C-alpha positions as MATLAB code, in Angstrom:
seq = 'MELGELVGAGRSADVYAIGDGRVLRRYRVDVDARRELEIMAHVAAHGFPVPEVFPGESSATDLVMGRVSGPTMLHALLAGEIAVEEAGRTLARLLRRLHRIPARASRDPRDRILHLDLHPDNVMLTPDGPVVIDWCNAREGRPALDCALSALILAQVAVDGESELARAAGAAVAVLVGELGEDLDPGGPLDDAMARRAADRALSEREVGLLDEAVALIRRLAGRGAG';
ca = [
      -1.923   16.022   14.636;
      -1.112   19.419   13.195;
      -0.927   19.334    9.469;
       2.217   21.374    8.120;
       2.876   22.332    4.521;
       1.316   20.600    1.538;
       4.566   18.768   -0.034;
       3.159   16.557   -2.621;
       0.133   15.348   -4.380;
      -1.280   12.532   -6.349;
      -4.004   11.371   -7.945;
      -5.732    9.702   -4.570;
      -3.764   10.838   -1.988;
      -2.153   14.432   -0.414;
       1.274   14.585    1.507;
       1.891   17.081    4.178;
       4.710   17.738    6.614;
       4.574   17.282   10.076;
       7.393   18.270   11.515;
      10.179   15.849   13.288;
      11.361   14.905    9.631;
       8.015   13.042    9.020;
       4.981   13.186    6.441;
       1.759   12.376    6.651;
      -0.156   10.909    3.281;
      -3.615   11.386    3.455;
      -5.931    9.300    1.326;
      -8.842   11.100   -0.626;
     -10.005    8.160   -1.990;
     -11.493    4.671    0.032;
      -7.620    2.529    0.797;
      -6.727    1.106    3.709;
      -3.522    2.359    4.088;
      -2.695   -0.064    6.846;
      -2.189   -2.808    4.492;
       0.118   -0.084    2.810;
       2.225    0.276    5.609;
       2.337   -3.546    6.281;
       3.899   -3.914    3.024;
       6.472   -1.341    3.390;
       7.578   -2.580    6.852;
       7.787   -5.812    5.285;
       9.943   -4.939    2.081;
      12.285   -2.532    4.423;
      13.067   -5.518    7.055;
      14.570   -7.078    3.761;
      16.668   -4.172    3.267;
      14.743   -2.751    0.088;
      14.803    1.284    0.002;
      11.752    2.574    1.217;
      10.825    5.373    3.577;
      10.595    4.358    7.250;
       6.861    4.057    8.247;
       5.355    4.824   11.987;
       2.630    1.959   12.807;
       1.717    3.808   15.725;
       0.910    7.092   14.194;
      -0.909    5.898   11.220;
      -4.370    4.860   10.634;
      -6.760    3.613    7.901;
      -6.492    6.613    6.025;
      -3.247    8.233    6.982;
      -0.053    6.793    6.690;
       3.163    8.517    8.604;
       6.531    8.170    7.034;
       9.936    9.538    7.385;
      10.608   12.338    5.005;
      12.601   11.619    1.828;
      14.735   14.451    0.745;
      15.554   14.650   -3.074;
      14.012   14.995   -6.668;
      11.606   12.323   -8.101;
      13.252   10.557  -11.177;
      10.958   12.356  -13.261;
      12.117   15.535  -12.261;
      15.347   14.686  -12.514;
      14.749   13.448  -16.002;
      13.191   16.708  -16.861;
      16.205   18.613  -15.498;
      18.304   16.549  -17.211;
      20.191   15.352  -13.920;
      19.958   12.051  -15.037;
      20.458    9.979  -18.232;
      17.344    8.149  -19.604;
      19.270    5.006  -20.021;
      20.250    5.219  -16.381;
      16.779    5.569  -15.646;
      15.791    2.397  -17.281;
      18.471    0.656  -15.886;
      17.490    1.770  -12.030;
      14.007    0.754  -12.638;
      15.066   -2.578  -13.542;
      17.459   -3.086  -10.888;
      14.709   -2.199   -8.497;
      12.068   -4.440   -9.804;
      14.696   -7.199   -9.792;
      15.450   -6.496   -6.293;
      11.822   -6.019   -4.945;
      11.129   -9.490   -6.709;
      13.492  -11.228   -4.250;
      11.547  -10.635   -1.697;
       9.517  -13.435   -0.346;
       5.426  -12.842    0.072;
       4.363  -12.008    3.291;
       1.086  -14.350    2.997;
       1.213  -16.404    0.095;
       1.971  -19.737    0.186;
       3.082  -20.419   -3.561;
       6.724  -20.280   -3.319;
       6.818  -18.421   -6.985;
       4.795  -15.378   -5.370;
       6.525  -12.098   -4.623;
       6.020   -8.746   -3.607;
       4.993   -6.386   -6.105;
       4.557   -2.828   -6.322;
       2.390   -2.406   -9.651;
       3.150    1.745  -10.057;
       6.819    1.399   -9.802;
       8.081    4.350  -12.743;
       9.724    7.538  -12.450;
       7.392    9.802  -10.745;
       7.390    6.791   -7.484;
      10.991    6.757   -6.974;
      12.886    9.511   -5.293;
      16.481   10.157   -6.101;
      17.916   10.616   -2.461;
      21.820   11.399   -1.452;
      21.690    7.785   -0.234;
      20.272    5.972   -3.395;
      16.861    5.753   -5.031;
      13.926    5.228   -2.801;
      10.180    3.750   -3.828;
       7.413    5.590   -2.840;
       3.546    5.166   -3.225;
       2.740    1.236   -2.220;
      -0.675    1.388   -2.478;
      -1.209   -0.546   -5.370;
       1.412   -3.253   -3.914;
       0.285   -6.755   -3.904;
       1.811  -10.007   -3.927;
       2.086  -12.462   -7.159;
       4.361  -13.195   -9.909;
       6.888  -10.930  -10.623;
       6.167  -10.934  -14.683;
       2.999   -8.866  -14.032;
       5.332   -6.225  -11.900;
       7.623   -5.939  -14.646;
       5.065   -5.591  -17.319;
       2.960   -2.628  -15.540;
       6.266   -0.691  -15.367;
       7.377   -0.901  -18.884;
       3.638   -0.446  -20.183;
       3.268    2.841  -18.026;
       6.485    4.023  -19.950;
       5.035    2.900  -23.358;
       2.180    4.867  -22.720;
       4.290    7.930  -22.612;
       6.147    6.939  -25.337;
       3.399    6.650  -27.867;
       1.739    9.962  -26.836;
       2.717   12.208  -29.626;
       1.308   14.878  -27.389;
       3.503   14.680  -24.443;
       6.969   16.568  -24.353;
       8.712   13.250  -22.501;
       7.501   11.143  -25.487;
      11.076   10.531  -26.364;
      12.520   10.181  -23.371;
       9.875    7.610  -22.357;
      10.610    5.590  -25.717;
      14.643    5.533  -24.949;
      13.588    4.200  -20.931;
      11.783    1.683  -21.778;
      13.642    0.175  -24.548;
      16.405    0.326  -21.827;
      14.105   -1.208  -19.235;
      12.759   -3.756  -21.871;
      16.348   -4.870  -22.704;
      17.628   -5.065  -19.045;
      14.371   -6.973  -17.683;
      14.970   -9.524  -20.586;
      12.980  -12.919  -19.541;
      11.975  -11.140  -16.138;
       9.688   -9.067  -18.886;
       7.140  -11.941  -20.694;
       5.428   -9.881  -23.515;
       2.637  -12.342  -23.695;
       0.047  -13.264  -20.603;
       1.437  -11.182  -17.921;
       1.458   -7.796  -20.658;
      -2.302   -8.629  -21.407;
      -2.691   -8.841  -17.801;
      -1.087   -5.486  -17.348;
      -2.971   -3.830  -20.181;
      -6.260   -5.071  -18.655;
      -5.567   -3.532  -15.143;
      -4.475   -0.177  -16.797;
      -7.799    0.026  -19.069;
      -9.946   -0.841  -15.434;
      -7.940    2.111  -13.566;
     -10.263    4.874  -13.119;
      -7.460    7.316  -12.650;
      -6.709    6.919  -16.027;
      -8.417    9.408  -18.805;
      -9.863    8.031  -21.800;
      -7.441    9.303  -23.879;
      -4.687    7.543  -21.737;
      -6.805    4.175  -22.126;
      -7.070    4.886  -25.486;
      -2.872    4.841  -26.007;
      -2.660    1.366  -24.477;
      -2.675   -0.801  -27.846;
      -0.311    1.081  -29.531;
       1.866    0.860  -26.321;
       1.674   -2.693  -25.810;
       2.549   -3.304  -29.256;
       5.628   -1.079  -28.700;
       6.752   -3.200  -25.856;
       6.509   -6.372  -27.742;
       8.162   -5.220  -30.745;
      11.054   -4.160  -28.397;
      10.864   -7.572  -26.762;
      11.267   -9.098  -30.407;
       8.253  -11.181  -30.209;
       6.199   -9.123  -32.601;
       2.810   -7.712  -32.030;
       0.641  -10.596  -32.601;
];
């Protein structure tokens, strides 16, 4: 398979154009892309907006998908093409929609598909609506953890005094917390989300150092206090 231009790069993978309206996501770390493909196919079968996947052309390290056109929500925020309030509402709608999809393997009826990294840079704003990308962290479990992680990722930016996006992220996380309501449990699930972020090797020491303040912000917004 001949690789074309590099069209995207993240912390763990690069994305190349390969022609015929497709891209190849190639991992630089030890990740089995086949599990990601299976989850994407599962949520797509339930009508959730994800890129089309091509199982016959994918492998353990390479995931072949349909190319998605449009900016990420993050880029749209930076360009002033979407209001922060709409960004927060869109993230909440996507989370609630995802959490209506039953798990693939778990027999616990409370378990759902969780993205576990749903934030503005993983949402593409296409002419047909938002499309969620980067499913490498996806698992099955209780939806409250997924909601907590999305809120925590935004809150980390909001409390980062050196980030140009701090103010926008603060407004977006306030909307997200308000929209999620009881779907966001600022108790145990938020503690679990914090532990997952703290253990994430892709985060810098400085980013990990913002977690306590970010958690406190979410708890204030949720009306539970910081203790």
